[in-house]
C-alpha positions, 0 to 999 in steps of 0.5 A: 104410399103403398105399392099401387100408388108408387107404380101409378106415380112412377108411370105418370113420371115416366110418361111425362119424361117420354112426352117431354123428350118427344115435345122438345124436338117438335117445339124446336122444329116449329120455332126454328125459322123464328130463332134461326139467324138470318143468312148472310144474304143482305150483308156486304161482302168485301171483294177487293181493294180500291187501289186494285181497280183501274178506272173504266176497266170492268173486273169480275169477282165471284161471290162466295157463300156458305149454304145450309139446306135443312141440316146439311151445311155446305162448304163455301162455294160461288153463288154468283158474280159481280162486275166492278168498274171504278169510276173516274174522279168526280163521279157520284160513285167511286165504284159501280157494281153490276150483277153478272146475271143477265136480266133477260134469262139469268145467263152469265154476262161476260165482256164482249170480244172487243172489251168495250161492252158487256155481252150475254151469249144466250140471246146476244143481249148487249150492255154498255159499261154503265149497265144500260142495254145496247139492243132491245133483247133484255127487258131492263138494264143490268142490275146495279148493286149497293157498294160501300167503300171503306175509309181506310188508308187502302179502301176496301170495296164491299158489295151487297149481293142480291139476285133479281127476277129475270124476264121482267121490266122491274128490278125485283129481288128474288125472295 
């Protein structure tokens, strides 16, 4: 191998290394959505124990999650809230879980001042404890969520948190 061939080979090798160094991040960028593990959305979150809930008394629980935006990972913070209502013995469900977002405009739903119904202060939407609307303001009932009660000695209440589109009659998840 003469000097000219050595330089030619060295230039090709160095150019290949530089190309590879640039190609790896580009390929990783393209494949990131495919390889990235789905977020915690869709998982059940443990909120409380069944013994802590009183029958027929609604109690609100925050939903705490970590968020990641591009390369920034945020610490765990509240992303929503859920109303849990323990049902009387003999009911089809042990616990009813309702999203604390009003289906009208997405405002926070609270207990009314008499503590006998839910109330949204944005446009005075009112709901019964089963989530059905009392007045004609909201387009649908409060959004129910899936509940899983563990079979332990002290059962835990786990909820699958989802957010739904406001201002429409159908219950459609936000994507």
